[in-house]
N, C-alpha and C positions, 0 to 999 in steps of 0.2 A: 666393733664391739662383739663380733661373732666369737672371737677367741682371743686369749692372751698370747701374744707372740713373745717368747722368752728372748731377752737380749743379754747374752753372756758377755757384757762389756768388760774387756780386760782392764786391769789396773791402769789408771792414767798416771803416767810418769812424766814430769816436766822434761822436755827435750832440750838439748843444748841450744838449738836454734829457736828464736822467738817467732811468733806469728808475723808474717811480713806485711808491709804496707799494701801489697797487692792482694789482700784477703778476698775482695769480691771476685777477682779473677780465679783464685784458687777454689772458691766455692763453685763458680761456674764450671770449672773443669771436672769437679766431682758430680755435679748435677746433670750436665748435658747428656751423658750416656743413657740416663733413664728416659729421656725424651726421645733421643735418636733411635733407641731400641724399641720404642713404642711400649715400654714398660708402664709409663704413665702418659696421660694425655696432657693435663695441665698441672702445674705445681707452683706453690708459693713457699719460699724458704726465708725464714727470719733468723738473723744472727745477732748475738751480743758478744762482744769481746772487749773487756775493759770499758772504756768510754765510747766505743764504737758500736753502733746499732744500725742495721739496714735490712731491707727486704729485697730479694731477687725473685723475678717471675720467669717461668719456663713453659714452653709448649704453647698450647692454645686451649680455649675453653671446651671446644668440641669440634667435630669434623665440619660442622656448618658455621662455626664462629671462630675466626682466627685470632680473636682478642687474646693477648697474653695476660695471664693472671698477674695480680699485683698484691700489695699489702692490704687493699680494701676488698679483695675478693672473699666471699663468704663460703665457708665449708662446714659440713658436719664434722665434729671432732670425736664422735663416738665415745669410747671409754676414757679419753682424756678428761671427760666430764667428772670422773670419779675423783680427780685431784681437787676440783672445785667443791665437790660434796664433802671431801675430807676437810677442806678449809672451812666450810660452813659449820662442820662439827667443832673444829677448833675454836672458831669465833663464838659459838654458843657456850663453850666451856669457859673461855676467857670472860664472857659476859655473865657467867654464873647462872645461865638458864638451865643447863644440864651439866653433867659430869661425864667423863669418859666411861665410867662404870655404871651409869644409869641403865637399868634394865630396859631393853627395847620394848617389852610388852607393857611397860608402864605408860608409854606414850601413844599406845594404840587408841583409836576411837572407842567410845563406849559401845559395848556389845561385840567388839572384835577381839578374838583371843588367838594366842599362839601357844603351842605345846612346848614344854621344857623337857630336855633329856632327863633331868632330875629337878625336883622342886627347888633345890638350893643352887641350881646352876642355870641362871638365866642367860640369854644372849644379851650382852651389853653393847653399848653403842660403839665402842672401840673395836669389838669383834666384827661388826658390820663393815668398818672401814679398813680392816686389815685382812679380810677374807678368812677369818678364823671362826665364823659364826656356826658352821655346820650346815648352813642352808645350801641348797643345790645351786648350780650355775644359773638355771632358769626355773621358774615355777612350772609344774607339770601341766597346768591349765593354760599356758601361753601357746598359741598356735604358731609354731615355727615355720609352717608351710605357707603362712600368710606373707605375701610380699612386703607388707608393712606391719610386722608382727607386734610392735609395742603400742601402736596408735590407739587401739581400743582396749588396752589392758588397764582398767581403772580400779577404783577402790573396792568395788564389789568383787571383782575377780581376785584381787590380792587378799581380801578378807576370807574368801572361800578357800584359797590355797592354805593360808596360815592356819585356819581352823582344822584342816585335815592332816597337815604335814606332821609326821612323827620324826624328830631328830634321831639320827643314828650315831652321831658323834657328839661328844661334850664340847661346848664352846671352848676354843683355845687348843683343842686336841690336834687339829689338822689345819694346814693352810690349803684351801680349795677355792679357786677363783669363782666369785659369785656376783653376777650381774644383779640377781635378785637382792642380795644383801645390800649392795650399794644403792640400788633403787629404793629399797625399804628405808634406808637411812635418810635419804633425801626427803622422802615422804614424811617421815616422823619429825624431822627438824622443821619442815614447813608447817606441819600441823601444830607443833608446839607454839608457833608464832601466829597461828590462825590465819595462814596465808598459803599461797601456792609456791611450789618450788621455784618457778621462774621469778616471781616477785621477791622471794627471799634472796635469791642470787643477785638480783639487781640492787637491792637495798644494802646488802651486807658486803658484797665483793665488787661487783661490776662498776657501780657508780662511784664508790670511793677511790677506785683505781683508774677512773677515767676511761673505761672501756666502753665504747659506744655501740659495738656490733656483736656483743657476746650475750646470747640469750637462747632460750628454748624456742619460743615462737617469734618469728620475724615479723616485722611490720614496715609499712611504707616502702621507701626506696630500697630497703634491705633485700626485698625479694628480687629486685632487678640485678643485684650483685652476687647472687648465688651461682656458684659454678655448677653447671649441669652434671649430675652424677653418672658414673660409668662403672661397669663391671671390670673385673681384672682382665678380661679379654677385650675391653674397649667398647663394649656395647652399651647402649643407653640403659641406665638403671633408674630407680625411683628413690626419691627422698623418703626418709623415715619420719614418722610422727611419734610423739611420746605423751603418755598421760601419767600414770602413777609411778612409773619407773624412770622418770626423766633424769634422776640423779645418777643413774648408771651410764647413760650415754646419749642424752637428748640435747646437748648444747651445740649451737652453731658458734663459730668465731672466725676471726681473720688473723693473718700473720701480724698485722699492726697491733691488734688487741693483745695477742699472746706475747708480743714483745713487752708490752706494758706489764702483763702478768708476770712474765719471767724476770723482769727487772725488779719487781717488788719482792720476788723470792730471793734475789741476789742481795738486795738492799732494802729490807723491810721498812715501811714507813713507821713513824712514831705513833704510839697509841695502841688501842686494842687490836686493830687489824694487823699491825706489825707483830704484836705478841702472838696472835693466832697463826700467822704465817710461820713463825718460829716453832710453835707447838706442833703444827702439822708436819714441819720439816724433820722434827726429831724422830729417831727410831723408836717405834712403839711395839714392834714385833720382830724378834729375831727368827731366822729360818728354823723351821721345825724339821723338815727333811732336806736331804742333800741338794735337791733341785729348787728349793724355795729361795725367794729373795727376802731380805730384811725389808720391813715396811715402815714408812711414816703413816700419816693419816691420808690414805689415798695414794701416796707416793710409793713407787718401788725404788729400792736402793740398789744401785748397780754393784757389781762385784768389787769395784774399787773402794766401796764403803763410803763414798762421798757423793757421787753423782746421783741425782734424783731424776726419775724418768717415768713416763707412761706413754702408751700408744693406744690407738683406737681405730676400729673399722666398722663401717656400716655398709649398707647395700651398695653404695656408690662412691665411698670416700675412705681415705685413710689419713691418719694424723699421728705424728710422733713429736714428743717434747722431751728434751734432755737439758738439764741445768746442773752446772758445777759451780758451787761457791768457791771451791779451792782455786779454780782458774778464772773466776769471774767471767763465766761464759755460758751461753745458752744456744741451743739449736732447735729450730722449729721447722717441721716439714709438714705441709698440708697438700694433699692431692685429691682431685676429683676422680680418682681411679681406685677401686677397692683392691689394693694389693699391698701385702706386707713387705714387699721388696724394699720399700723406702725406709723401713726401720734400719736396714744396714747402712743406708745413706746418712741417716741422723747420727748413727754411731760413728761413722767416718768423720762427720763434721765436728762432733764434740771432741774427738781425738785430735783433729787438726787444730782446733782452738786451744787445746792443751799443749800444743807445740810439737806434736808428732807429725811425721811425714805420712801422707796418705796418697796412694795412687788411685786414679780414676778406675772405676770398675769396668771390666770388659765383659760385655754381654755376647752370647753366641749370636752370630749373624744369621739371618734368615734369607731365604730365596724369594724371588718373585715367581708366583705360581699362576698358571693359566686358570682363570675361574671355572672353565669348563671341566678341568681335571678335578677340582674340588667338588663340583656338583656331582661328579660320578661317584665320589666316595660317600656322599650323603646317604644315610640309610640306618637301619637298625641291625646291630650285630649282637649275637647271643653267646655269652660265656657259659651260662647255666640257666636252668629254669628260674625266671624271676630276676635274672641279672643280665641286663642288656646295656649295650653302649649305643647311644643314639648320636649319630653324627649329622650335623646340619651346617649349612653355610648361611652366614648372616653378615651383611655389609662387607663382603669380600673377605671374610674371616672363616676359618674352619673351627667349629665348636664341637666338643665331645662331652657327652653327659652320661655318666654311669647312673644306673637306677638308684634313686634316693639321694643323689647329689646334684649340685647345681651344674649348669653347663659351663665349661671352661675352654678357653681358647687354646689351641695347639698351633705350633709354628713349624714351618717346613725346614728340615735339614736337607732333604732331597725331595723328589717328586713322590716318593713312597714312604719315607720316614719322617715323622712329625714328633716334636717334643713338647712337653709341658714346661711351663715356667714355675707353676705353683708347687710342683713336686718333681722328684727325680724319676721321670718315666717317659717312655716313648711309645708311639703307635706306628706300626708298619703295615701298610695296606697292600692287599693283593687285588688285582683287577683282571677282568676278562679282556678280550680283544677289542671291545668297544669302550673300554675305560670305566666300566661299571664295577664298583667295589664288590668283591666276593667274600673277603675275609679280612680280619685285622688281628695283628699280634700286639698284645700289651706286654711291654718289658718293664718290670719294676721290682726293686729289691732283689735283683738277680734271678727273678722268676719270669718265665715266658708263658703267656696264656694266649690261646688263639680262639677267636670268636668268629663263627660263620654268619654271613648275612642272612636275615630271615624275613625281610620285608619284600 
């Protein structure tokens, strides 16, 4: 949920060859490199193609638990939650409780206000679902330095922000990804029904679709099936809690449940929920700028004009969901590693299901490095006043943290040159005769910068 990772999915064109009977083995070939390269720790992958549906598990839950994830393993799905919130909006419209053009401020609690850019231009509910509301990505009074930033952001904090916020854009003027907007939408829809977001989700979507493990707050044995969260570097992370902004990224789910959800998108059930699924699937917002995606309610529409998708990331998880009605196919990728690398995997899988040939990804191989050498590099390196690179070793991994940014794992290309996976950049260390690091060179975007050790 930290950011939207843009997926420029190329047009899906039906290939001459059909998807073979050995589809599970083809999926394995695409997925295994992500585990073998340690890009992810554990991963559950759900597939629908025609009448075939299955889940494959890869890797293990953690360094201390060799259990392979499966279809019942529970993950945080981050911003994929926005698709569920969009469907809740569509369901409320079909049920005539609200309309897409209902002004958001009309559903606020008594005494809570939000400013309009112009009195005649309210933020409407569909603006919140298509990221055209003019609201920022996050409210300014949410503490992003908190390791669990959304857990204590409640109604009082949201009301305080809305009261002070002055919109700079007219609703519909610009597409700008907003966790706040989606979270507010979920809160308003729940309040309209005098209930909480999780209860609304259960009643209107989860229970009708037979999804037993999709919810904000887990209970009972569900806690025992949660995959332990990890950072992109493989270190232990923490789960996130949600209060008022749960509709933006607070849902947990499993590959099995998301297969049920995806099948309902491919073949909507009869009745109001099926109509709501079709309403959410429709395109409600065309791209405004060149880099924008068309949008349904919560859904991003891929460049092929047909595939619907969303991804999501929290502190220790990443999720991606791609669905194509044209090819009667869906790809679900859930991992307990916070890395956007798996979005490329989901894209490969949906193209494979469309009949295209896909080659397994080749990751750069890394070396086995003496832990003593890594400990020699650990220290603080200064590029400029206030701009330090702090290098640490954690669990046999070398971590690099630039001032104001999270610690990220770097990987050895040689004993002195280390590379990032999250960005195109390298670190090259200099050391004295005793192996103690004395300086490091950062190479990124064609620019080399050297930092001297200062600790």
